[in-house]
N, C-alpha and C positions, 0 to 999 in steps of 0.2 A: 505494499499501500504506499502511496505518496503521503509527504509530510501533511499535506492539507486534509486529506481522506483521514489520516490517522487523528488530526486535529477535531475533525466533524465527529468523528468516534466518542473523542472524550467529551465533547459537548453535549451529543448524546446522552451518555453517561449519567451527567450532570441533572439532565432533564429527567431521566428515568428514576434517578435517587429521588428528586423533589417529590415525584409522583408517589414514592413508595414511602414519603413521610421521613426520610432520611435528614440528620440534623443538618444544618446551613454550613456548618464548617467544612463536612465532608464534600457536601453539593460544591461548593467555591473551590475546593482543591482542583476538582477535576475541570471546571470552567477556566479556572486559573492556568491551569496547565494547558488546555486547548490554546489558550492565547498565547501563552510562551511560545509553544511550539509553531504556531502560525508567523510570529514575528522573528523566528529562531533564524541566523544569518548563516553562512556557509556550509560545508557539504555535509547533509543529512547524512546520506548512505554511509559516509567514513564514519558518525558518530554511532550508527547503529553498529555497524561492524566493531567497532571499539567498545562497544556499551558504555559511551561517555556523555553523560547528560547531567552529571552532578556538579557541575558548574554553572545549570541553567536555574534561575531564581523560579520558584513556583513548580519545577518538576522534581520530586523526591524519589527516593528508592523505589517506592510502590508504584508510581506513573510511569518512571524509567522502565521497569519491568513489562509493563502493558504496551508500552509504545515501542519495543522493542520486539514484543510476540505480534502485534498488529504489522510491525513493517516485514518480517520475516516470513510471517505464516499468513497474514491477511485475514486472519482470524483472531477472535479472543471470547475463550469460553465463558469469561465473566459476564462479557455485553451480551453473549447469545443468552445466558440464563436471565438477564435482565429483562430483554426483549420479551422473553418468554411469560415473564412475570408480570407484565404491565400489558395490560389490554390496549391496541392501537387505538381507539377510540378516546382513552385518557387524553393522549397525544393531542388529539384533533382539539379536545376541548379548550387546550390552552390558549386556542386562538379568539374564544370568546372574552370579550370585554366584559371586565368587571369581576372575575372568575379566576383565581388563582391555584397553583397546587394544593393548597389546603383544603381549598371547599371541594375541589376536583376528588382529593382522596376521600373526604367526608362524604361526598355523593355516593362513591364507591363502595365506601366500607357500611355506611347505613342503608343503601336501597339498593346495591349491588348493580348501579348503573355503570357502564363500561362502555357506551357509545352516545353519539349525538342526537341519535334518533331515539333511544331510550331516554336520555334527558329532556328531549324536548315532550315525550308522552308524559313523564313523571310531572312535569310542570305544569303540563294541559289539564292532568288529572288532580293539581292540587297539593301534590305529595311533598315537592320540593319544598315548598312555603312552612311545612310542618317541621322542618329539620331544624335543629337548633343553630341558630347563627346565619339563618336564612332567612325566612319571612316572605311575605306576599311581594314586597316591592324588589326584592333579590329575584323572586321566581319569573315577574315581569322583565325584567332586565334580561335575564337568561333568556327567556323566549325572544326578545327582541333581538339580543345578539346572536341568535342561531339564524333568525331570520336574515341578519345583513352578513352572515358568516362569510358567504362567497365573494362579498363585495368587498369587504374591509379586513379580512383576517390575515392577509400576508403582507410581507413586508413590500415597499413600493421604492421606487428608484430616486434619487436625490433629486432629479429633475422635474419629478411629479409631489414629492413631498415639501419641498422647499417651495414653491409658488403657494400652495396651499398654507403652509406656516406664514408666508410672508402676507397671504391675503387678511389672516387672523389677526396678527400683528399690527398692521394698518388699519384696522377697525377700532383695536383696544386704544390704540396710540389717538384717534380722534376722541375717545370718551372723556368727559369732564372729570376732572381728579386724578387721571393718569399721569404720574409724574416722569416716570420713565419705563419701558417696555422692551422685551429681548426674546427672541426665539433662542433656545437655548437646546442642550442635550444633543443627539448625534448630529443633527443639523449644523449646529453651529460648528462643531468640529469638522463638519464637510464630509461625512462617512457616506459611502457611495449609494447607502438604502436605509430607509427608516421604517421602525414598525409603530412609531407613535410621533406626537410633538409634545415639547415641553416649552410652555409660554410662562413668561415670568412679569411681573407688572409692579411697580413701586406706587405706592398711594397710601394716603391716608383714612380713605373713605373704600373698603373692601367691598362691602355690600352691593350698593348698585351696579359696580364694576362686575361681580358675579351676576348679578341679574341679566346684566347686559350681555356677557359672554354666552349664558346656555341659551339667549333667544338669537344669536347672529344667524344671519340668512344660510351660511353654510353647515348650520347643526342638524343634525339627522335624527340624533338620540342624544338623551342626556341620562348619562350614567352616574354622576354624581354632582351634587349642587350643594355646596357647602359655606360658611362665611369666610373661608380664606383659600379653599381649594374647589374647583370645580373641574369634572370632566366629560366630555362629552365625545361623540364620534362626527366628525364634520366630513364634508363632501365638495369637491370641487371639480367642475366638467373642465378638460383640460383637450381638445380637440375633439376626438370621437371617444374619448376616454373618461370616465369617471373616478376620481382619485378619492378615496375614503380611507381615513385614518383617524382612532383615537388620540385627542388632544386634552390635554392637561392643563389646566390655568393656575397658578399660585400669585397670590398678592401678600407682598411684605412690605414693610416702611421704608423709606428713601434710606435710612442708616442701615438696614438689614440688606441691602439690593444688592450690593457689589458679593456679600458673603455668600447670598442665595445664587446669585449669578457663577460664581465659581462653583459651588456644590452641582446645581443642577445641570450646568455645561458637563460634568465630568471629564473623563471617564471615571467610572467607580473606582479603578485600579490609581489613576493619578490623584483622584481624593483622598485614598488610603494614604498615599506616599507623603502628602502634605499636612494630615492630620498628625502623621508620624514627625514629621519636621517639627510641625506645632509643639509635640511633646518634648521633644530633645530640646526645646528652647524654654521649657517650663510653662507651656501656654496649652490653651485650648481652641481647636478649630471646629466649627461648625457651621451649617447653612445660616447663623443668626449673628455669628460674631467671631471675634479672635480676641484672646486676652487670658487673664488668670483669674483668681478669685477676688481680686483687689482692682482691677482696671480693666477695661475693654478697649482694645485698640481702634482709634478712629480711622478708619479706611473711605474714601470718597470711591476709589475704584479698584478693580481688581490688582491691577498694578501695584497700587499700595499696599494690599495683603501680600502679595509676594515679596514685596520690598521688606514688610516687615517680619517676613520668614527668611531675611538674607538671599533672595533670590531674586534672579532677572525675572521679567515677567515672561510666560510662556503662552504663546499664542494657542488659540483654542484648538488648531489643528494637529498641535504637537501633543496634546494631553492623553497620551494613551500608555504612559510609562514603558515607553521605550528608550529609556535615558535621558528625558528630558529634565527629571529632576536633577540628576546630576550635574547636566549641562549648567542648568539655572544656577546650582549652587556656586559652578565655576564660574559664572559668567563666561560661558562659551557656547551659547545658544546661536546657531546661524540666522544671520539677516534673510529671510523668506523671500524667494521670487514673488513679484508683484503680478497683477494682470497687464498693467502697463509697460512691463519689461520686454513684453515680446515684440520682436519687429517684423515677424511676416509668419507663414506655415508653409508645409510641403506637400500633404499628404490631403488631395483633393479632388474630387471628380467633377466632370462637366457631361453634357448632352453627348460626347463622343464616346462614353461608355455607359454609366447607368446614372449618370447626374441630371438633373432637371433643369439646369441653368447653361448658358452658353459660357464659352471661356471669356470673354469680354465682361459679361455680368458678374462673372464670380471675382474677376480680376478689379473690377471698379467697385465692387462689394468690399473686397480688402482694402482698397484705397480709402474708401469712407470709413474703415475702421481705423484707420490712421496706419498701416500697414507700409512697410518701403516694399517689399515683394510677395509674389502668390508663387505657388509651386505646383503645376497641373500635375497629378499622378492619376490618370485614369487605368483601368485596368489592363492587363496585356493578354495577350493574343488567346491563351490557352482557355480563358474562362469567358467561354463565348456566349453564357446566361448571362453576363453581364455587359457583354457586348465590347468583348476584348480587342483591342487595337492590332492591328495586323501591321507588318511591316511599312507597308504603302501608307495606312491610316496615319501612322505614328509621323513619317514623313510630311504628311499633310498638315497635322496638327503643329509640326515643328515650323513650318511656313507660316501658319496662323500666328504663333508666337511672334516670330520676328517681326511681322506687320504691327501686331498689336506693340510691341516694344516701342517701335518706331512711333506709334501715335499716343501712347501714355508716358506724359512727362513726370519725370521723378519717381519712376515706379518701374518694376521690373519683374515680368514674368517668367520663371525659370521652367526649364523642360525636364519633367520628371515623368516617373513611371513607377505605378505599384505592378510589380513585377510578382507574377506567381512563382512560389518556390515549387517545383515539380516533386514528384513521389521520390526521385532518387536524390533529390536535393539541388540539384541543378536549377538554372534560372531558365525564364521562359522565352528568351531570344538569344541568339548567336553573340558569341565574345564581342565580336568586331561592332556588331550592330550596337550592343550596351554602351559602348563607349561613347557614343554621340549623344545620351542624356547627360544633363546636368547633375543627375543623383538618380538614384535608383532605390527604392521603398521595396525591400523584399518582403513577400507576405504567405502565411498557409491559407488557402482557400477550400483544399479539398484533402480527403483522405485523412480524416479527424480521428478514426477508429483504430489507427496505428499503435502499437504498443509504445510504451515510454523511451526504451532505449532506439527503436527504430526513427519515433519522429525526433525525438533527440539529434539524431545522427543528421538527419533530413535538416533541420534548421541549423545546426552547426555548420554543416556543409556549406548552406548558403550565405551564413557570413563569413565563411572562409573566401568567397569569391571576390576577386578585386574590384567588381565592378558594383557591389552592393554598400549603400552608403548605410542606410538605416533598415533596422527589423520593425515591421508594421505588425500593429495589435499580436502581441508576442504569444498568446496563449489561444485567442481566439473564441473567448469566452464572450457569452452574451447574459449580461446580469439578470438574475431570478428566471432566465429562458434555459441558458445552455451552459454546463460547467466546459471548462476550457479542455483541451485536449492534453492528453499525458504526458508530460514534459518535465525534464530537470533542468528547473529555470536556472539554478545554480551554475551547471554545465556552459548553459547556452549564455548567460553575464559573463560568466569566465572568458567564454569564446569572443563575446565581443570586444572584450576588454584586450584580449590578445590581438585582435586583428585591427583594432582601432575604429570600430563600428559605433552608429549610435543606437540607441533603442527608445522606439515611440511609446509616448504616453498618449494614448487614442483618448481623446476628450469625449467621443461620443457617449452620454449618460449611460447607453445601453452596454457598453464596454468597460471605459475607464481600464484601459488594459495596455500598460503594466499595472499591477496593483500596486499600492504605495509602500507596501511591505518589502517587495522587490526593487521599487524603486530607489529605496534606501540602499538596499545592498549592491544595486548599479553603482550608486554613487561612491559607496565604499572602495569599490573596486577600481575607480575613474572612468567609468563608462559616462559619456555623454548623453542625456536625454534631449529628446526633440518632442515638444508639445504639440500634436497636430489635431486638426477637429474630423479628421476624415471625412470632411463636408460633401455632401452631393447636394447641396443648394447654399444659396446665399443665406439663408437663415440660420444654414448648420454651421458658419464660420462665427455665428453668435456664441456655439458652444463652447468655444475655447476655453474661457474660464473653468469650466468643468475640470479640464485637465491640469489648470493651474492649482486647483484645490488638491488633486491628486499628488502635485509636483509637492508643494507646502506640507501635505503630510508624510512624504518622503523625504523632509529636511533640506528640499533643493533651496540653492541660491541661486542668483542670476547668473552665476559664472557656470551653473552646473547645467544650463540649457543652452542647447546651439542655437536656436531661434531667436534668442536675446541679441544676437550680434547682429550689426547693421549689414546691409547688401555688401559693401567692398569686403568686408572680412568675410563673409560667408561665401563669396565667389572664389577670393583669396583659398578658403579651407577646401572648397569642393575642387580647386585645381582648374577653376575655368576663369 
């Protein structure tokens, strides 16, 4: 099994243990171990062979044994036994709003309910309301949740969740008495998906704000309505898709706001480290304040809190407990890349292949965005289903590029191609022809089912080709739709480093590939990253900031990203 598959197995163990009523400490051990494994850098296979995980915080002897067993055999009797002991329907119930593992366990223990269908029948019969700790209101909420399960029970991508959160924030900001408002949680940290939204308001009058919140037009269900906390299910229509998510609002005083903002932004692991730091200083830190028994620190911003802890300010994107606490204490945090640092993009499509806009339309949109250059990279000849370009059609495009470059003053279109990596790892044109491009984006579009060793060798061979400039969407994943193909990314990144190739951060929200954890590893090995929108329309070019999010989460600075360079330096490095 791959590292990521093993991490998923550890997460599953944690969930199953929760449903069995195990103590929180044991559950957290598995979830923390899963996270540590995902973020683990270096040669995973070598660690397994050497049985060397004792230096990884969050992975003890028991977890190490399970990781090695999964890695070497692909099976774990402990997990198999857990799965057999927990009805699958209990896991599905976790998707219902307002009902957690403890209530699910109670339903199973008291009423022998082990499917959503049985839960629905019990609610309709009034049986659930009679259980201790439930009641009629909870029963109604469960029924409402079941009715909405299909539409909001899953995680959604950042480009869907963030607009919904922003819509709620803007309406809250307009309410009387609201002094500050912030979208916190995973969206403030710019994770690629969200399962809920966390909203925070500073106000001296919480009640009217709570009343207005539960009555917003986006609300499809009120899960809870209290004096300082309310929970809703909210819906936003984005094009043809209805985006539905749980959203929690908390109202605190202005003095409490920076502490609550820090706490509810997370991550949980980062917060734990901050609380440990406070204890080292003889202080106590929570969502309401920082201080000791005698005095509470007066902090107007999060930066003030970090300063009081002897730390540099940590940007929300870095708050994942992957070394940012240590770097903040040493005042060695990087100056993260900003959206305005990009000077152009390379991976884009036009009507010549499967894009929806002409070459000139795409170029002029890039000009409007303030960029200096636009790289066209339509599909290569083998990808016929996407209108791949034959050598003759490529030459026609080159001629069009030359004409437009004469017309577009102060701007340059670069001649690129998204060249298919063929089954044997070769590129999709003859070597002599490839030299005519300004750059080549090498990508996998076929044969996703290859084994890990074969797929890795295929990609690494393409990266070793002299004509390859950068690797496009490295794993081929489609977020929440399709996992990436099996690939030893450590070996791929090392190959890129060895041959001086770039790796793309694909900014399409459905891809965000390379994932931020491997972006950080690529940086450590000296590999330059390229942030590309993989644009198929002018509107797609505006998705580039989602790639910036990934870069920031991966600790990248302006210097780590190739397309922060101006046109003159780009042409020089491309040998053009």
